[in-house]
C-alpha positions as CSV (number, residue, x, y, z in Angstrom):
1,M,67.4,-8.9,-115.0
2,R,64.1,-10.6,-115.7
3,T,61.1,-8.3,-116.2
4,D,58.5,-10.9,-117.1
5,S,55.8,-11.5,-114.6
6,S,52.2,-12.4,-114.3
7,P,50.0,-9.3,-114.9
8,G,47.9,-7.9,-112.2
9,T,48.4,-7.4,-108.5
10,L,48.4,-9.9,-105.7
11,P,45.2,-10.6,-103.8
12,A,44.7,-9.6,-100.2
13,R,46.3,-11.9,-97.7
14,E,43.8,-14.2,-96.0
15,H,44.1,-16.9,-93.3
16,L,44.1,-20.3,-94.9
17,P,40.8,-22.0,-93.8
18,A,41.3,-24.9,-91.4
19,A,39.5,-28.0,-92.7
20,D,40.3,-31.3,-94.2
21,A,41.6,-31.5,-97.8
22,G,44.1,-33.6,-99.8
23,T,46.9,-31.1,-100.6
24,P,49.7,-30.6,-98.1
25,V,49.8,-27.2,-96.5
26,L,53.6,-27.0,-96.2
27,D,56.2,-28.1,-98.7
28,V,59.7,-28.1,-97.2
29,V,62.4,-28.2,-99.9
30,I,65.9,-29.4,-99.1
31,P,68.4,-28.5,-101.9
32,V,71.3,-30.9,-102.0
33,Y,74.5,-31.5,-104.0
34,N,76.6,-34.6,-103.2
35,E,75.1,-35.0,-99.7
36,E,74.9,-38.8,-99.6
37,K,76.2,-38.8,-96.0
38,D,73.9,-36.2,-94.5
39,L,70.7,-36.5,-96.5
40,Q,69.1,-39.5,-94.8
41,P,69.6,-38.4,-91.1
42,C,68.4,-34.9,-92.2
43,V,65.2,-36.0,-93.8
44,R,64.3,-38.5,-91.0
45,R,64.9,-36.0,-88.3
46,L,62.8,-33.3,-90.1
47,H,60.0,-35.8,-90.8
48,E,59.9,-36.9,-87.2
49,H,59.8,-33.3,-86.0
50,L,57.0,-32.3,-88.4
51,T,55.0,-35.5,-87.6
52,R,55.2,-34.7,-83.9
53,T,54.7,-30.9,-83.9
54,F,53.1,-29.7,-87.2
55,P,49.3,-29.8,-87.0
56,Y,48.7,-29.9,-90.8
57,A,49.6,-32.1,-93.7
58,F,53.1,-31.5,-95.1
59,R,55.6,-32.7,-97.7
60,I,59.4,-32.9,-97.7
61,T,60.9,-32.5,-101.2
62,V,64.6,-33.3,-101.8
63,A,65.8,-31.1,-104.7
64,D,69.0,-32.8,-106.1
65,N,71.3,-30.4,-107.9
66,A,73.0,-32.7,-110.3
67,S,74.8,-34.8,-107.7
68,T,77.5,-37.1,-108.9
69,D,77.6,-39.5,-105.9
70,T,74.8,-41.7,-104.5
71,T,72.6,-38.8,-103.3
72,P,69.9,-39.6,-105.9
73,L,69.7,-43.2,-104.7
74,V,69.4,-42.2,-101.1
75,A,66.7,-39.8,-102.0
76,A,64.8,-42.5,-104.0
77,R,65.0,-44.9,-101.0
78,L,63.6,-42.2,-98.7
79,E,60.8,-41.5,-101.1
80,A,59.9,-45.1,-101.2
81,E,60.0,-45.6,-97.4
82,I,58.3,-42.3,-96.3
83,P,54.9,-41.3,-97.9
84,E,55.5,-37.6,-97.2
85,V,58.9,-37.5,-99.0
86,A,59.3,-36.7,-102.7
87,C,62.5,-36.3,-104.7
88,F,63.2,-34.0,-107.6
89,R,66.2,-34.2,-109.9
90,L,67.8,-31.3,-111.8
91,E,70.7,-31.8,-114.3
92,R,72.2,-28.4,-113.7
93,K,73.6,-27.0,-110.4
94,G,72.4,-24.0,-108.5
95,R,70.5,-23.7,-105.3
96,G,68.4,-20.8,-106.6
97,R,67.5,-22.8,-109.7
98,A,66.4,-25.7,-107.6
99,L,64.2,-23.6,-105.3
100,R,62.6,-21.7,-108.2
101,T,61.9,-25.0,-110.1
102,V,60.4,-26.9,-107.2
103,W,58.5,-24.0,-105.7
104,S,57.0,-23.2,-109.1
105,A,55.7,-26.7,-109.5
106,S,54.5,-27.2,-106.0
107,D,50.8,-27.2,-105.1
108,A,51.3,-26.4,-101.4
109,P,50.1,-22.9,-100.3
110,V,53.2,-22.4,-98.1
111,L,56.7,-23.1,-99.4
112,A,59.8,-23.3,-97.3
113,Y,63.4,-24.5,-97.6
114,M,66.3,-25.3,-95.3
115,D,69.8,-26.5,-95.6
116,V,70.6,-30.2,-95.4
117,D,73.0,-29.7,-92.4
118,L,70.0,-28.6,-90.2
119,S,72.2,-25.9,-88.6
120,T,69.0,-24.1,-87.6
121,D,67.0,-25.5,-84.7
122,L,63.8,-27.1,-86.0
123,N,61.7,-25.5,-83.2
124,A,61.8,-22.3,-85.3
125,L,60.0,-24.0,-88.2
126,L,56.4,-23.6,-87.0
127,P,57.0,-19.9,-85.9
128,L,58.5,-19.4,-89.4
129,V,55.5,-20.6,-91.4
130,A,52.7,-19.6,-88.9
131,P,52.6,-15.9,-90.1
132,L,52.2,-17.2,-93.7
133,I,49.4,-19.6,-92.9
134,S,47.6,-16.9,-90.9
135,G,47.8,-14.4,-93.8
136,H,49.9,-11.9,-91.7
137,S,53.0,-12.0,-93.8
138,D,54.2,-12.7,-97.4
139,L,57.7,-14.1,-96.7
140,A,59.4,-15.3,-93.5
141,I,63.1,-15.7,-92.8
142,G,65.2,-17.0,-90.0
143,S,67.6,-14.5,-88.6
144,R,70.9,-15.3,-86.9
145,L,71.6,-11.6,-86.3
146,A,68.5,-10.9,-84.2
147,R,69.2,-10.0,-80.6
148,A,67.2,-13.1,-79.4
149,S,69.2,-15.5,-81.6
150,R,71.8,-17.9,-80.3
151,V,74.6,-18.6,-82.7
152,V,77.7,-20.8,-82.5
153,R,80.1,-20.2,-85.4
154,G,83.7,-19.1,-86.0
155,P,84.8,-15.5,-86.2
156,K,85.5,-15.7,-89.9
157,R,82.0,-16.6,-90.9
158,E,80.6,-14.2,-88.3
159,F,82.6,-11.3,-89.9
160,I,81.6,-12.2,-93.4
161,S,77.9,-12.5,-92.6
162,R,77.7,-9.2,-90.8
163,A,79.8,-7.4,-93.4
164,Y,77.6,-8.7,-96.2
165,N,74.4,-7.5,-94.4
166,L,76.0,-4.1,-93.8
167,I,76.7,-3.9,-97.6
168,L,73.1,-4.7,-98.3
169,R,71.9,-2.0,-95.9
170,G,74.2,0.6,-97.3
171,S,73.8,-0.2,-101.1
172,L,70.3,-1.6,-101.5
173,Q,68.7,0.0,-98.3
174,A,67.7,-3.5,-97.1
175,R,65.9,-3.6,-93.7
176,F,65.9,-7.3,-93.1
177,S,68.7,-8.4,-90.8
178,D,69.9,-11.7,-92.3
179,A,69.8,-12.5,-96.0
180,Q,72.0,-15.7,-96.0
181,C,70.4,-17.9,-93.4
182,G,69.2,-21.1,-95.1
183,F,65.8,-21.1,-93.4
184,K,63.1,-19.2,-95.3
185,A,59.4,-19.6,-96.4
186,I,57.1,-17.9,-98.8
187,R,53.4,-18.0,-99.7
188,R,52.8,-19.8,-103.0
189,D,50.7,-16.9,-104.4
190,V,53.6,-14.5,-103.8
191,A,56.1,-16.9,-105.3
192,Q,54.2,-17.3,-108.5
193,V,54.6,-13.5,-109.2
194,L,57.9,-12.9,-107.5
195,L,60.1,-15.7,-108.7
196,P,60.0,-14.8,-112.4
197,L,61.6,-11.5,-111.4
198,V,64.5,-13.2,-109.7
199,E,67.4,-13.8,-112.1
200,D,70.1,-15.4,-109.9
201,T,70.2,-19.2,-109.8
202,G,72.9,-19.6,-107.1
203,W,73.5,-18.4,-103.6
204,F,72.4,-14.8,-104.3
205,F,68.9,-16.1,-105.0
206,D,67.7,-15.5,-101.4
207,T,69.1,-11.9,-101.3
208,E,67.6,-10.9,-104.6
209,M,64.2,-12.4,-103.7
210,L,64.1,-10.5,-100.4
211,V,65.3,-7.2,-101.8
212,L,62.7,-7.2,-104.6
213,A,59.9,-8.3,-102.1
214,E,60.9,-5.5,-99.7
215,R,61.0,-2.9,-102.4
216,A,57.6,-4.0,-103.6
217,G,56.2,-3.4,-100.1
218,L,55.6,-7.1,-99.2
219,R,55.7,-8.0,-95.6
220,I,58.8,-10.0,-94.4
221,H,58.5,-11.7,-91.0
222,E,61.8,-12.5,-89.2
223,V,62.2,-15.3,-86.6
224,P,65.2,-15.4,-84.2
225,V,66.8,-18.8,-84.5
226,D,69.3,-21.0,-82.7
227,W,72.0,-21.8,-85.2
228,V,75.2,-24.0,-85.0
229,D,77.7,-23.7,-87.8
230,D,78.5,-26.8,-89.8
231,P,82.3,-27.3,-89.8
232,D,82.0,-29.6,-92.8
233,S,80.3,-27.1,-95.0
234,T,81.4,-27.2,-98.7
235,V,80.4,-23.7,-99.5
236,H,83.2,-21.9,-101.5
237,I,83.3,-18.6,-99.4
238,V,85.5,-16.5,-101.8
239,R,83.5,-17.3,-105.0
240,T,80.2,-17.0,-103.2
241,A,81.1,-13.6,-101.8
242,T,82.3,-12.5,-105.3
243,D,79.0,-13.6,-106.9
244,D,77.0,-11.9,-104.2
245,L,78.7,-8.6,-104.8
246,K,78.1,-8.9,-108.5
247,G,74.5,-9.6,-107.7
248,V,74.2,-6.6,-105.4
249,W,75.6,-4.4,-108.3
250,R,73.1,-5.9,-110.8
251,V,70.1,-5.6,-108.6
252,G,71.0,-2.1,-107.5
253,R,71.4,-0.9,-111.1
254,A,68.0,-2.5,-112.0
255,L,66.3,-0.7,-109.1
256,T,67.9,2.6,-110.0
257,T,66.9,2.4,-113.6
258,G,63.4,1.2,-112.7
259,S,63.5,-1.8,-115.1
260,L,61.7,-4.1,-112.7
261,P,57.9,-4.0,-112.7
262,L,57.6,-4.2,-108.9
263,D,54.1,-2.7,-109.1
264,R,52.9,-6.1,-110.1
265,L,53.6,-7.3,-106.6
266,A,51.4,-4.7,-105.0
267,R,48.7,-5.9,-102.6
268,P,45.5,-4.1,-101.8
269,F,45.2,-2.6,-98.3
270,G,44.1,-5.0,-95.6
271,D,42.0,-4.6,-92.4
272,D,44.7,-2.7,-90.5
273,P,43.3,0.7,-89.6
274,R,46.6,2.3,-90.6
275,D,46.0,1.1,-94.1
276,R,42.6,2.8,-94.5
277,E,42.2,6.0,-96.5
278,L,40.5,8.6,-94.3
279,T,38.3,11.2,-96.0
280,G,39.6,14.7,-95.7
281,V,43.1,13.7,-94.8
282,P,45.7,14.5,-97.5
283,G,47.8,11.5,-98.5
284,G,51.6,11.6,-98.3
285,L,51.7,14.9,-96.4
286,A,54.5,13.9,-94.1
287,R,56.7,12.6,-96.8
288,Q,56.1,15.5,-99.1
289,L,56.8,18.0,-96.3
290,V,60.1,16.4,-95.5
291,G,61.1,16.4,-99.2
292,F,60.0,20.0,-99.6
293,L,62.1,21.1,-96.6
294,V,65.2,19.3,-97.9
295,V,64.8,20.8,-101.3
296,G,63.9,24.2,-99.8
297,G,67.0,24.2,-97.6
298,L,69.3,23.4,-100.5
299,S,67.6,25.9,-102.9
300,T,67.8,28.7,-100.2
301,L,71.5,28.0,-99.8
302,F,71.9,28.1,-103.6
303,Y,69.9,31.4,-103.7
304,L,72.0,33.0,-101.0
305,L,75.2,32.1,-102.9
306,L,73.9,33.5,-106.1
307,Y,72.7,36.7,-104.3
308,S,76.1,37.2,-102.7
309,A,77.8,36.7,-106.1
310,F,75.5,39.2,-107.9
311,R,75.7,41.7,-105.0
312,Q,79.4,42.3,-105.7
313,F,78.5,43.9,-109.1
314,T,75.1,45.5,-108.5
315,G,72.6,46.7,-105.9
316,S,70.5,44.6,-103.6
317,Q,67.3,44.7,-105.7
318,E,69.2,44.0,-109.0
319,A,71.0,41.1,-107.3
320,N,67.9,39.7,-105.7
321,A,65.7,39.2,-108.8
322,P,68.0,37.0,-110.9
323,A,69.2,35.0,-107.9
324,L,65.6,34.3,-106.9
325,L,64.6,33.5,-110.5
326,V,67.4,30.9,-111.1
327,S,66.9,29.3,-107.7
328,A,63.1,29.2,-108.3
329,V,63.5,27.3,-111.6
330,A,65.8,24.8,-109.9
331,N,63.5,24.5,-106.9
332,T,60.4,23.8,-109.0
333,A,62.3,21.1,-111.0
334,A,63.6,19.4,-107.9
335,N,60.2,19.5,-106.1
336,R,58.5,18.2,-109.2
337,R,60.7,15.1,-109.3
338,L,61.7,14.4,-105.7
339,T,58.9,15.8,-103.5
340,F,55.8,15.2,-105.6
341,G,57.0,12.2,-107.6
342,V,56.2,13.7,-111.1
343,R,58.3,11.8,-113.7
344,G,58.7,12.4,-117.4
345,R,58.5,15.6,-119.4
346,G,54.7,15.8,-119.6
347,G,53.5,19.1,-118.1
348,A,57.0,20.3,-117.2
349,I,56.5,23.6,-119.0
350,R,53.2,24.2,-117.3
351,H,54.7,23.4,-114.0
352,Q,57.5,25.8,-114.5
353,A,55.1,28.5,-115.5
354,Q,53.0,28.0,-112.4
355,G,56.3,27.9,-110.4
356,L,57.1,31.3,-111.8
357,V,53.9,32.7,-110.5
358,V,54.8,31.3,-107.1
359,F,58.3,32.9,-107.7
360,G,56.6,36.2,-108.2
361,I,55.0,36.0,-104.8
362,G,58.3,35.2,-103.2
363,L,59.9,38.1,-105.1
364,V,57.4,40.5,-103.7
365,L,58.0,39.2,-100.2
366,T,61.8,39.4,-100.5
367,S,62.0,42.7,-102.4
368,G,59.5,44.3,-100.0
369,S,61.7,43.1,-97.1
370,L,64.8,44.6,-98.7
371,A,62.9,47.9,-99.5
372,A,61.8,48.1,-95.8
373,L,65.4,47.5,-94.7
374,D,66.8,50.2,-97.0
375,A,64.1,52.6,-95.7
376,A,65.1,51.9,-92.1
377,S,68.8,52.1,-92.6
378,D,70.9,54.0,-95.2
379,S,73.6,51.4,-95.6
380,P,72.7,48.0,-93.9
381,A,75.4,45.4,-93.4
382,H,75.5,42.5,-95.7
383,S,74.8,40.1,-92.8
384,T,71.7,42.0,-92.0
385,E,70.5,41.8,-95.6
386,L,71.0,38.0,-95.5
387,A,69.1,37.7,-92.2
388,V,66.2,39.7,-93.6
389,L,66.2,37.5,-96.7
390,I,66.2,34.3,-94.7
391,A,63.2,35.5,-92.7
392,A,61.3,36.5,-95.8
393,N,62.2,33.2,-97.5
394,L,60.8,31.3,-94.6
395,A,57.5,33.0,-95.0
396,A,57.6,32.5,-98.8
397,T,58.5,28.8,-98.3
398,V,55.4,28.1,-96.3
399,L,53.3,29.8,-98.9
400,R,55.2,28.0,-101.7
401,F,54.6,24.6,-100.3
402,L,50.8,25.2,-100.0
403,L,50.6,26.5,-103.5
404,F,52.8,23.7,-104.9
405,R,50.6,21.0,-103.2
406,A,47.2,22.5,-103.9
407,W,47.8,24.1,-107.3
408,V,51.0,23.2,-109.1
409,F,51.3,19.5,-108.2
410,P,47.8,18.5,-106.9
411,D,47.2,14.9,-106.0
412,R,46.9,13.1,-109.3
413,A,45.0,10.2,-107.8
414,E,42.2,12.4,-106.7
415,S,41.8,14.0,-110.1
416,A,42.1,10.8,-112.1
417,A,39.0,9.1,-113.3
418,P,37.9,6.0,-111.3
419,T,39.3,2.7,-112.4
420,G,37.2,1.0,-115.0
421,V,35.2,4.1,-116.0
422,A,35.9,5.0,-119.6
423,A,36.0,8.5,-121.0
424,P,33.1,9.5,-123.3
425,A,33.9,8.5,-126.9
426,A,34.0,11.1,-129.6
427,P,30.9,11.3,-131.8
428,G,31.2,8.7,-134.6
429,A,34.1,6.9,-133.0
430,P,33.9,3.2,-132.8
431,T,33.1,1.7,-129.4
432,A,35.8,-0.6,-127.9
433,V,34.6,-3.6,-126.0
434,A,36.9,-4.9,-123.3
435,A,37.7,-8.6,-123.4
436,P,36.8,-10.4,-120.3
437,A,39.8,-11.2,-118.0
438,P,40.9,-14.8,-118.0
439,P,40.3,-16.7,-114.9
440,G,43.0,-17.8,-112.5
441,P,45.5,-16.2,-110.2
442,G,46.5,-12.7,-111.1
443,H,43.4,-12.2,-113.3
444,G,40.0,-11.0,-112.2
445,T,38.7,-12.4,-108.9
446,P,41.4,-14.2,-106.9
447,V,41.0,-17.9,-106.6
448,P,40.8,-18.8,-102.9
449,Y,42.9,-21.6,-101.4
450,A,41.4,-24.9,-100.7
451,P,40.6,-25.6,-97.0
452,L,43.6,-26.3,-94.8
453,P,44.2,-30.0,-94.5
454,Q,44.7,-31.6,-91.2
455,R,47.4,-34.3,-90.8
456,R,45.8,-37.8,-90.9
457,Q,46.7,-40.7,-88.6
458,P,49.5,-42.9,-89.8
459,D,47.2,-45.7,-91.0
460,Q,45.0,-43.3,-93.0
461,R,47.6,-41.1,-94.8
462,T,47.0,-40.7,-98.5
463,Y,49.3,-38.3,-100.2
464,R,49.3,-37.3,-103.8
465,R,52.8,-37.0,-105.1
466,P,53.2,-33.8,-107.2
467,Y,56.0,-35.2,-109.3
468,E,54.8,-38.7,-110.1
469,Q,55.4,-38.9,-113.9
470,P,56.6,-41.7,-116.2
471,Y,60.4,-42.1,-115.9
472,P,62.3,-40.3,-117.3
473,T,60.6,-36.9,-117.2
474,T,61.2,-33.4,-118.5
475,Q,60.2,-30.4,-116.3
476,V,59.6,-27.1,-118.1
477,R,60.8,-24.1,-116.1
478,A,58.0,-21.8,-114.8
479,D,59.5,-18.8,-116.6
480,E,59.5,-20.5,-120.0
481,A,55.8,-19.7,-120.3
482,A,56.7,-16.1,-119.9
483,G,59.1,-16.0,-122.8
484,G,62.1,-17.9,-121.7
485,S,63.7,-20.6,-123.8
486,R,65.6,-22.7,-121.3
487,R,64.4,-26.1,-120.1
488,E,65.1,-28.0,-116.8
489,T,65.5,-31.7,-117.2
490,T,64.4,-33.8,-114.2
491,V,65.1,-37.5,-113.8
492,R,63.8,-39.1,-110.7
493,S,66.3,-41.1,-108.7
494,Q,69.0,-41.4,-111.4
495,P,72.6,-40.6,-110.6
496,A,74.1,-38.0,-112.8
497,C,77.2,-38.5,-114.9
498,P,80.4,-36.5,-114.3
499,H,80.0,-34.7,-117.6
500,D,76.7,-33.2,-116.5
501,I,78.6,-30.8,-114.2
502,E,79.5,-27.5,-115.7
503,P,83.2,-26.7,-115.6
504,G,84.2,-24.5,-112.7
505,E,81.0,-24.8,-110.8
506,T,81.4,-25.4,-107.1
507,R,78.8,-25.4,-104.4
C-alpha cells in the first residue's frame, strides 16, 4: 500500500473561470487492449458527441495497454486525422496503470475515462463532469444501480455487480452505489494527491480510488446512467473477481491499521453554512453523545454482572464498590479511545486518575441509593436493588458525560495553540527560522487554474498535444518522484511485440 503523497492539504474547490485559454478543460481517456475493431467507431462517435454538445475545449486520449494487434496503428491514424485526439502507449498491461500514467501527465483540469465499448450513454458525460467544473464535487461516477438508471445486461453480470457492491458496503463501509462502472471523472488537483496513494494497477483501481477518496471526506457525485452490456466483452470475470476481493482485503487492512495518510486529502471548509464553525457551539457533540451512550450501556451491563457475581459472597455495599471500580476503569479507557478519539498512551494515567474522581461521584450516588433502600426495607429483593442501581447510574451517567467532556477529555483543538504561532523559546536557546514553503500545488498559496477555454470554431482550432515528444519516448511514472523506482515506457503508435505481454495476464 502506497503511503507517499504530496504534502499539504487540497485547496478549496472553486468554479473554473469561463474565459478563453489554450488548455483543454476535459481530457477523456479511453484505455484499450487489442481493440482494433472497436477503437475507431468509439473515438469518432465520442468526438462527434463532444463537438456537438460540450461547450469547452476537450481532448480524447487513447491509452494503449501493450496491445499486440493493430490497435496502435488505428490510434495513430485517428491522432493524425483528428486534432483533438492524442495516443499514449504503455508497454505493460493494466487499466489502472494506464489511467494513473495518463492522468498524472495530463494538463486538463478535469480528467475522465470511459470504456471503449461505449456501453454508457454519452448523454451522461456532461452531467458527469459539470459538478467538477463548477467546483461542487471532487470525483464523479456513473451509477448503473441508481433508481433512475436504465440497464440492459444478463442476470450473471447483474448478480456479480450487486454482490460486489454489497461486499464493499459491508467490509469497507462504502456509500457509493457502483464501483465498477467504466464511466468516471476526477479533478486534476485531487488526482495529483490521490493517485499516489492508489496501489492497484488493474481493475480494482477504480474501487480503491473511490474508497480512499470517500474515507478522506472528498465529495463523490453520482450520475444515473443508461447502460447496455457489451456481449463481446473480454473481461475475465473469475480472475477479476478474485483480484477485487484481494484488493478489498488489502485496503481494509490498511484502513484498519491507519497506514494511509488520508489527512493529506483534507479540504478546507467551503461556503456551505453547514461547514461553518459557530461560536459557542461545541463541536462533535452528537457523535460523542452517541458513542458515550453505547459505551455507557455496555459498561452498565458489565457493572451489573460484576455486582451480581460479587453479591453472592458479600453484602451490597461491599459488592458495589469493586464492581463500580472495575467497570469505571474500563469505561474511562473505552470513552478515551472511542468517544473522544484520544489515541496513544500520552496522558492515559492522568485520564484514569480523573476518571477515578468521576468514579467517586458515581460511587456516592449508587452507595447512597443502596443505603436509602436498606433504610426503607430490611431485606430488599435483588431485582429491587438492580432497579435502584440502574436509576442511580442513569443520573451518574449524565454527570459523568459532562465531566468527561469538560474536564477529563476537553476539546484539544480549542486548547491548542493557533497554527503558525510558535511557543516562546527558552532563554539562551537558538531561534529556528522556518524555511519558506516552495511554490506550486500543495505548498503555500494554491495556484489557481487558468481561465476555462471555450471551444473554437473548426477552422480556428489550435491544440497543443501534451505528449508530442521525439519518437521513441520514455515516460517516467508520477510516483517515481515520490520514491518509486519503476518506469513506464511509452512509444507512440508502435505495435508491441508478443514478448512484451506478461505471462498469465488477461484483460
